[in-house]
C-alpha positions, 0 to 999 in steps of 0.5 A: 303580724309578730313574724312580719315584725321579727322579719322587719327588724332583722333584715333592717336591724340585722347585727347592728344596734343605734350608735351612742351619739348625743343627736338622735332622731326622735324614736316614734311611738304608739299606744297599744292597749287591747280591751277585754274580749273573749278568748279567740273572738273578734269585735267590730264597731262602726257608725253603722252596720248592714248583716246579711245573715251567712253572707256578708257583714259590711261595715262604715264609719270608723271601723274599729277591729279588735282581735286577741293581739292586734287592732285593726282601723278603717273607713270601711270593712266587709266580713264574709264567711262568718268573719272568715274573710275580711277586707277594709279599705280607707285609712286603713291602720293596723296595730300591735304590741310590736308595730304600727301599719298605715296601709290603702286596704288589707285582706285577711282569709282565716281559713288558709291563713292568709294576710295582705296589706297594700302600700303600707308605711310601717313603724317599729315600736321603740325603734328608731326606724321606719319604712315602707312596703308596696305589699305585705303578705303573711300566709301559712304556705309562703310565709313573709313577703315584703315587696318593694320594702324600705327602710330609714331612721330619718324623719318623715319628709328628710330621708337623707339615707335610706335602705330599699329592697325589691322583696324580703321574704321568710319562707315557712320552716326556714331559720333565715330570710332572704333579701333580694335587690338591695340598695342603700341611698344617700341623698336619693343617689344609690352608693351600694348594691347587694343583688342576695343576701341571707339574715338569720330571723331566730337567735340561733345561728345560721349559716350565710353572708354576714354585712360587708365592711367597708373603708379606706386607709392610706396603706391599704387603700380601698378595703372590701371585706366579705365575711361568710359565716358557716355554722358548723355545730351547735359548739363549733362555727367558722367566719371566712372572709375575703379582703380586698385591698386595692393597694395590696391585693387580696387577703383570706382570713378566717376564725374558728370557735369551739366550746364545750362545758369546760373548754373554750377556743378561737384560731385566727388564720390571715394570709395575703399571697402577694403584697403588690405594694412590696413588689416580692412573691413573700406570702404574709399571714398571721395566726393566733390560737387561744384556749382555756379549758377546766380539766376537772375542779382544780385542774385547768389548761391554757393556750396562747399562740401567735406568729407573723411572718414579718415585722411590718405586718402589724403596721402595714395591715393591722390586727385586731389582737395587736397594735403597731407599738408591740415588741413581741407575740405570746407563744404559751401554754401550760397546765395549772392546779389551784386548791385552798393550800397548793398552787401549781403550774407548769408553763412552756413559754416563748416569744416571737419577737418584732424588730431587730431585738435580741432573742429572748430566751424560751422556757421549755418548760417552766414549773411552779408550786406554792403551798401555804398553810397556818401551823397555829395561831401566830405562824404560818409556812409558806414555800415557793419552788421553780423548775425552769429550762431556758433555751435561746436561738443564739449560739453565743447565749448558754442554754441553762436549767434552773432549779429554786426553793424558798421556805418561809416562816411568818407571823402576820398580824393583821387588824382594823388599824394596822398591819405587822408582819415578820418574815424569815426566808431562806432562798437556793437556787441551783443553776446548770448552764451550757457554756460548752463553746463559750471559752471567754465567759465568766460564767460558770456551768454549775452554780449554788446560791443560797441566801437568807433573808429577813423582812419586818413590815408595819403600817398603821392607820389613822382616821379622822372625819374632816369637813372640808368646805361644806363636805364631810369626808374621811380623812386617813393617814397611813405610815408604813416602814419596813426592814429588810435584810438579804445576805450577800453571794457573788452571782457574776457567774450566772446568766440573765434568763428572765430577769431585768431591773425594776423601775423606783416606783412607790409599789415598788419600794417595799418588794425588796428586790430590784430585779424581775426573775431570780438570776439577780437577788440583790443584798439588802441592809435597809429600811423603807419609809413611806406613807399614803393619804386618802380622802374618802367621800360619804359614798365611800369613793376616793376623792384623793390618794396620795404616797411617798416613800424612799429606801434607806440603804444602812450597807452599800450593795455588793452585788455588782448589778446593784451598785448604788451611788448613795445610802438613799434611794430615789424618792418615789411618790404618786398622786390621783386627785378627784378636784370635783366631778369633773377635774381628775389629776394623776401624777407620779415621779421619782427624783434622785437622791444624789442630784435632787433632780427628777428622774422620771415623772408623767402627769396627766389632768383631764377636764371631762363634762360628759363621755365625748366633752373633755379636754386631757393634758399629759407630759412624760419625762426620763431623764436618761433611757438608754442614753436618751432623754424623754420629754414629751407633751401632749394635749387631747380634746373632744369638743362639739361646736354647735348643734350638728358639728363635733371636733376631736384633736390631738397633738404630741410634742417631743421637746427633746428633739423639738418636733411633733411626733403625732398630730390628729384631728377629726371633725364630724358632721350629725344629723339626727339619723347619719353622720360624716366624718373627716380624720387627718393624721401625721405621725412618726412612722413605725414601720422596721427598715431591712435591719430590723430597726423602726425608722424614727425620723420619717413620718407617715399621713393619712386622711380617712372620711367615713359616712355613718348610717345611724341605727346600721353600725357597730356602737361608737362615740366620739372618743373612739376617734381618739383611740386612734394612731400611737398615744390612743386616748386613755383614762389617767386615773385610777380611783375607786 
């Protein structure tokens, strides 16, 4: 009967798990405890017994048969051929450690190892599911066969949905089972039919069809995706899927996976020969290859390569790996070496840009080497170096070779009360720029830049026990200061290859660099002052972390790309506050020194009672970004409306343009064994026009209806609905 349990559990709950929902049907359970009997023996108890030696033993009234691994109860039972054959009838129950079966009758033949139960109702221990079968047969020759079998997670007498199959069989020596003529019923009405499918009954992967995916969206229409799994080898497999979309046609999808002792990787392929919604014959495709491997104890390799056929592929057809807000796809591969003192890596980096953006530079290749060692008790020596060749497809942009080396000598001093650091560095960079055919450029073919830098950093940690209300906390105050000097050299003769300006956030105040990359290194003569305070409870959990800081310039910067309007930077501050177990606040902002006005800010507050009961309010403000002002407000909520109804919603408003950028609402009715979800959404369209620019004035609307068989779906909850769309739900706080 353990085989029968495996069969039932595999076919009915294959590739599924119960939804993490608040409302679930009561899991039926049963007690099973075997009394102690002699090994291999069978014990029979009854109100009356009649035994004819070597022929038959008849038991009547409250018959209890105990075997080494099961208990059978019946009104009457016959044992023949010295217990080799058993027949029981009248309120028959069979129970083992995994399964409880009620039946009209049971027959067993130990000689041919055959067990049959008629008109059964079964119950799986610890699983919120039950069902029935006209005949449950287990034999040595045929294996396990269930005829006219059903399954549901709904309570008895209230079967809102169920699955019915004419036959489920698990043949002897086969690693998979077979189901024939499977029907899905909702409210007694058949809604889906599968004539045949196979399912695994062991932990080993088996070739066969997987459970189909069915859905509907406004972009693709009605969808049906049928995956087929091919177990090529113990360490290689592939899943081939056909995806039919009523609005767009038939798409082929393929995923390959491989695994060795030191390497693993995946290859995803998607191909749509003709999109009937677009009306042209151009095929649409997506591919992604990823690999991670270990060559030895210190050497490793990685690769991540993706591409799409057109700008709107992800928007129209969706992707499991990217979302519609992404602006580029990675195309890179690298080799790395790591040891205690030496790190080395070489990468080839490229990007597939989405939309009409200036083509990014490719690094073909980019090699970095870093070495660090302690000279003695006081001094540390570090050296960083980089060699990169930058290539661009645009003729008006030069290719360039860049070599950078940066030795530094430091005196670090760290204690529980704080940290002191003195560091001096020399930064030398060499450029060889291909400016042929660019007569009006300020760039020079060969450039050498050598800069010196001195940095002095110190921080202290003050702690005290503090009682706030009736609770004891540890309160810290952590002032920190830094002096930074960097020499100046004109860099207008160098192009921009991997360099952009950094935002003035609190964490960036102490970096001493206003740019990413190496193409611009700003001259500095400045002090940075900042402080952080923390409130920590008895469980070493941060209740509040607040930081504020500012840079004070002793001299104005001479670098053209780093001209400053004042002798001080913007004030940068951050706050994370766990007000109590339910309320959280996160905020960061920068206030301009010359205007005393907020330049950038973000604010999020969340009230959370449980995983599915929350309200979140957000606001984002940027005074100027690409000559535009951003002033957006949003609210997200998930809240129950009684025992069976749940509501989620999201609303975002652009105050600058006086319009709604996204609105979303979902409502769900949930019983203990099924759920019905209705979602309605309207948001800014993110499709690209023919010129490669996103349309910021068009809106998309959509409505979706989803029926969920609880116990037959992937793990989910109400908050998952909030994660849909442009501004999906995210927790705002980063406290430990």
